[in-house]
C-alpha positions in Angstrom: 0.3 26.8 5.7 -2.7 24.5 5.6 -2.8 21.2 3.6 -5.9 19.0 3.3 -5.2 15.3 2.8 -7.5 12.7 1.2 -7.5 9.0 0.4 -8.0 5.9 2.4 -9.7 2.5 2.3 -6.5 0.6 2.7 -3.0 1.0 4.2 -1.7 1.4 0.7 -3.4 4.8 0.5 -2.9 5.9 4.2 0.8 5.2 4.8 2.1 7.1 1.7 0.1 10.1 2.8 1.9 10.0 6.2 5.3 9.7 4.4 4.5 12.9 2.5 3.3 14.7 5.6 6.5 14.0 7.4 8.5 15.4 4.5 6.3 18.5 4.3 6.9 19.1 8.0 10.7 18.5 7.5 10.8 21.0 4.5 8.9 23.6 6.5 11.1 23.2 9.6 10.7 25.9 12.2 10.2 28.7 9.7 6.5 28.0 9.1 3.6 26.6 11.1 1.9 23.7 9.3 -1.7 22.6 9.7 -3.2 19.4 8.2 -6.7 18.0 7.9 -7.5 14.5 6.7 -10.8 13.9 4.9 -11.8 10.3 4.1 -13.8 7.2 5.0 -14.6 6.3 8.6 -12.1 3.5 9.0 -10.3 2.2 12.0 -6.9 2.3 10.3 -7.4 5.9 9.1 -8.3 7.0 12.6 -5.4 5.2 14.3 -2.8 6.4 11.8 -3.9 10.0 11.8 -4.2 10.1 15.6 -0.6 8.9 15.9 0.5 11.8 13.7 -1.7 14.4 15.5 -3.7 15.1 12.3 -7.4 15.9 12.8 -9.6 13.5 10.7 -13.1 14.2 9.5 -15.2 11.5 7.9 -17.0 11.9 4.6 -19.2 9.6 2.5 -17.3 7.8 -0.3 -18.8 5.9 -3.1 -16.9 3.7 -5.5 -16.7 4.3 -9.3 -17.2 1.0 -11.1 -16.9 0.2 -14.8 -19.7 -2.3 -14.6 -23.4 -2.0 -13.8 -24.6 -2.7 -10.3 -27.4 -1.4 -8.1 -24.7 -0.6 -5.5 -23.1 1.7 -8.1 -26.3 3.6 -8.5 -26.5 4.2 -4.8 -22.9 5.2 -4.7 -23.1 7.5 -7.7 -26.5 9.2 -6.9 -26.3 9.2 -3.1 -22.9 8.6 -1.5 -20.7 10.7 -3.9 -23.0 13.8 -3.9 -23.3 13.7 -0.1 -19.5 13.3 0.1 -19.0 16.3 -2.1 -21.4 18.4 0.0 -19.6 17.3 3.2 -16.2 18.1 1.6 -17.4 21.6 0.5 -18.3 22.3 4.1 -15.1 20.9 5.6 -12.9 22.7 3.1 -14.8 26.0 3.6 -14.1 25.8 7.4 -10.5 24.8 7.0 -9.7 26.5 3.7 -6.4 24.8 2.8 -3.7 26.2 0.6 -3.5 22.9 -1.3 -4.9 19.4 -1.3 -2.9 16.2 -1.6 -5.1 13.5 -3.0 -3.7 10.0 -2.8 -6.1 8.9 -5.4 -8.9 6.3 -5.7 -12.6 6.5 -4.8 -12.0 7.9 -1.3 -10.3 11.0 -2.8 -13.0 11.7 -5.3 -15.5 13.9 -3.3 -12.8 16.0 -1.7 -10.9 16.6 -5.0 -14.2 17.6 -6.7 -15.0 20.0 -3.9 -11.4 21.4 -3.9 -11.7 22.0 -7.7 -14.9 23.9 -7.2 -13.1 26.2 -4.7 -10.1 26.4 -7.1 -7.8 25.0 -4.4 -4.8 23.5 -6.2 -4.6 19.7 -6.1 -1.6 17.3 -6.2 -2.8 13.9 -7.3 -0.8 10.7 -6.8 -1.2 7.6 -8.9 0.6 4.6 -7.4 -0.3 1.9 -9.9 1.2 1.1 -13.3 -2.2 1.7 -14.9 -4.5 4.4 -13.4 -8.0 3.6 -12.1 -11.2 5.3 -13.3 -11.3 7.7 -10.3 -7.8 9.0 -11.0 -8.4 9.3 -14.7 -11.4 11.6 -14.0 -9.6 13.5 -11.2 -6.6 14.2 -13.4 -8.7 16.9 -15.1 -9.0 18.7 -11.8 -5.5 18.3 -10.6 -2.7 20.9 -11.1 0.0 18.3 -10.7 0.0 14.5 -11.0 2.7 12.3 -9.5 3.2 8.8 -10.9 5.1 5.9 -9.4 6.0 3.9 -12.5 8.0 5.0 -15.5 5.6 4.8 -18.5 2.5 5.8 -16.5 3.1 9.4 -17.6 1.4 8.6 -20.9 -2.0 8.3 -19.2 -2.0 11.9 -18.1 -1.6 15.4 -19.6 2.1 16.0 -20.2 2.1 19.5 -18.7 0.8 18.2 -15.4 2.6 14.8 -14.8 5.9 14.1 -13.1 7.6 10.9 -12.1 8.0 10.6 -8.3 7.9 7.0 -7.3 5.8 5.7 -4.5 6.4 7.3 -1.1 6.9 4.9 1.8 7.5 5.4 5.5 11.3 5.7 6.0 11.2 3.7 9.2 10.3 0.6 7.2 13.9 0.1 6.1 15.4 0.6 9.5 14.5 -2.6 11.2 17.3 -4.8 12.7 17.2 -8.5 12.3 18.6 -9.2 15.8 15.6 -7.2 17.3 13.2 -9.1 15.0 14.5 -12.5 16.2 13.7 -11.4 19.8 10.4 -9.8 19.0 8.9 -12.7 17.0 10.9 -15.4 18.9 12.4 -16.6 15.7 15.1 -19.3 15.2 18.2 -17.2 14.1 19.5 -20.2 12.2 16.6 -20.7 9.9 15.5 -18.6 6.9 12.2 -16.6 7.3 9.3 -16.2 4.9 7.2 -13.1 5.3 3.6 -13.5 4.0 1.5 -10.4 3.8 -1.9 -9.9 2.3 -2.3 -6.2 3.1 -4.3 -4.5 5.8 -7.5 -6.2 4.7 -5.9 -9.7 4.4 -5.9 -12.0 1.4 -8.0 -15.1 1.7 -6.5 -16.8 -1.4 -2.9 -16.3 -0.2 -3.8 -17.4 3.3 -5.3 -20.7 2.0 -2.4 -21.3 -0.3 0.1 -20.9 2.5 -1.9 -23.1 4.9 -2.0 -25.8 2.2 1.8 -26.0 2.2 2.4 -25.0 5.8 3.6 -28.3 7.2 6.1 -28.6 4.4 7.3 -25.0 4.8 8.0 -25.2 8.5 10.0 -28.4 8.1 12.7 -26.3 6.3 12.0 -22.6 7.2 9.9 -20.4 9.4 6.9 -18.2 8.5 5.7 -14.8 9.7 2.2 -14.7 8.4 0.2 -11.4 8.3 -3.3 -12.7 7.8 -5.5 -9.6 8.1 -7.7 -9.0 11.1 -10.8 -10.6 9.6 -8.9 -13.7 8.6 -6.8 -14.3 11.7 -9.2 -16.6 13.7 -9.9 -18.8 10.7 -6.2 -19.1 9.9 -5.3 -19.9 13.5 -8.0 -22.7 13.6 -6.9 -24.2 10.4 -3.2 -24.2 11.5 -4.3 -26.0 14.7 -6.1 -28.7 12.6 -2.8 -29.2 10.8 -1.1 -29.8 14.1 0.9 -26.6 14.0 1.3 -24.7 17.2 1.0 -20.9 16.8 4.1 -19.1 18.0 6.0 -22.4 18.0 6.9 -24.9 15.3 8.3 -22.0 13.2 4.9 -20.5 12.5 4.1 -16.9 13.7 0.7 -15.6 12.4 -0.2 -12.0 13.1 -3.6 -10.2 12.3 -1.8 -7.0 11.3 1.5 -5.2 11.9 2.2 -1.5 11.9 5.0 -0.5 14.3 6.6 -4.0 14.0 6.6 -4.0 10.2 10.2 -2.8 9.9 11.3 -5.7 12.0 9.3 -8.2 9.9 11.0 -6.9 6.8 14.4 -7.1 8.4 13.8 -10.8 9.3 12.5 -11.8 5.9 14.6 -13.8 3.4 11.6 -14.0 1.1 8.3 -12.1 0.9 5.0 -13.5 -0.5 2.6 -10.6 -1.2 -0.2 -9.2 -3.1 0.8 -6.8 -6.0 -0.5 -3.6 -4.5 1.8 -0.7 -5.4 2.5 0.2 -1.8 3.4 -3.4 -0.8 5.7 -3.7 -3.9 7.4 -0.4 -3.1 8.0 -1.5 0.5 9.5 -4.8 -0.7 11.7 -2.9 -3.1 12.9 -0.5 -0.5 14.0 -3.4 1.7 15.6 -5.2 -1.3 13.8 -8.5 -0.7 13.2 -11.3 -3.2 9.5 -11.7 -3.7 6.7 -13.9 -5.0 3.8 -11.6 -5.9 0.2 -12.7 -6.4 -2.1 -10.1 -7.9 -5.8 -10.0 -6.9 -7.9 -11.7 -9.6 -10.2 -9.1 -11.2 -8.8 -6.1 -9.3 -10.2 -2.7 -10.3 -8.9 -1.8 -13.8 -6.6 -4.9 -13.4 -4.1 -2.6 -11.6 -2.5 -5.4 -9.6 -2.1 -7.6 -12.6 -0.4 -4.6 -14.4 1.9 -4.0 -11.4 2.8 -7.7 -11.3 3.5 -7.7 -15.0 5.9 -4.7 -14.8 7.8 -6.4 -12.0 7.9 -9.9 -13.5 8.9 -8.5 -17.0 11.8 -6.8 -15.4 12.9 -10.0 -13.6 12.4 -8.1 -10.3 9.9 -10.6 -8.8 8.3 -14.0 -9.4 4.6 -13.5 -10.3 2.0 -16.2 -9.8 -1.6 -15.9 -11.0 -4.2 -16.5 -8.3 -6.0 -19.1 -10.4 -2.8 -21.1 -10.7 -2.0 -21.0 -7.0 -1.7 -24.7 -6.5 0.3 -26.0 -3.5 3.0 -27.6 -5.6 3.8 -24.5 -7.7 3.9 -22.2 -4.7 6.2 -24.5 -2.7 8.4 -25.0 -5.7 8.8 -21.2 -6.3 9.6 -20.6 -2.6 12.1 -23.4 -2.6 13.8 -22.2 -5.8 14.3 -18.7 -4.4 15.5 -19.8 -0.9 17.7 -22.6 -2.1 19.2 -21.0 -5.3 21.5 -18.2 -4.0 22.3 -16.9 -7.5 18.6 -16.6 -8.5 17.9 -14.9 -5.1 20.7 -12.4 -5.6 19.4 -11.6 -9.1 15.9 -10.8 -7.8 17.3 -8.6 -5.0 19.4 -6.7 -7.5 16.7 -6.1 -10.0 14.0 -5.0 -7.5 16.3 -2.2 -6.3 15.4 -0.1 -9.3 11.8 0.1 -8.2 12.7 1.9 -5.0 12.5 5.7 -5.2 14.0 7.0 -1.9 13.1 10.6 -2.7 9.5 10.0 -3.7 8.0 11.6 -0.5 10.3 14.5 -0.8 9.5 15.2 -4.5 5.8 15.1 -3.8 6.1 17.2 -0.7 8.1 19.8 -2.7 5.3 20.0 -5.4 2.6 20.4 -2.7 4.5 23.1 -0.9 5.3 25.0 -4.1 1.6 25.1 -5.1 0.5 26.0 -1.6 2.8 29.0 -1.5 
């Protein structure tokens, strides 16, 4: 059985693909040989993750679909996307998969279009509460559409859509706090705040954390995932504040992959963007969270995700525009010092974890491929 995989651009698209691949392999067992091919953008993360799973990766041109006018949009629409479709047609012709799993977003677009032209069945996954433009278009080509949020089914044809939840890597929930204490050289007697801005980093969150860092480390300790592009600037700014990296209760990291389960196991509170994958990982680990959606994200998907979580009382949502140092510190203090409130957040966020998400999607892909 041959399955083509497509998506990319961020870890939020790459890691769920891997979670589904592992389940497909598990379902196939020894009775059937499986072959996978990843088609997507030429990114460092994509290459690293696929190499680790022994999945061949081929690069294709990807252009973003925007709802506003821009000269870049013209280049993407009339140059990059057509080239990407032609490249995908060639790659799929050589590999000729039995099915395509499209994680969604702009990186999936050329491959899904090419697969539709070949009449290869497509399973599309929408991770956000509100679908983006690319997924709304691709829903016409897909045989089956998986959604992560209850209520998102209404955006797609009823005969195609099913609720799966968002697949995450199973190992993310298996970290041990004792190992985390050793790995990050933490103080076992202090509570830990995990700050994560995603694989690309989040400048607004980084600045907000640095603004209150001296106050934070007086009471707690911080594991801060800055993003690779932001790490040097964050480290310099921390130094100006008189904070010694790796000491004083402050542990910045450019990016975590294998160590991420340990970081979650150590965390008493998570401060994060409102990407669907990050929220699913937080829910899977049953952590209280402060979520800060990207201002002006595509189709306002992060704002919608944050709204769903905050309306359910599953997380504290803060608008990026209101991210003053006093309000951020007050919210952190409220969660870490008020045991009852912290417990309520942990209980309510549990319902957003779908432990069988990868298995459900893998089953649909396998069924179509057969």
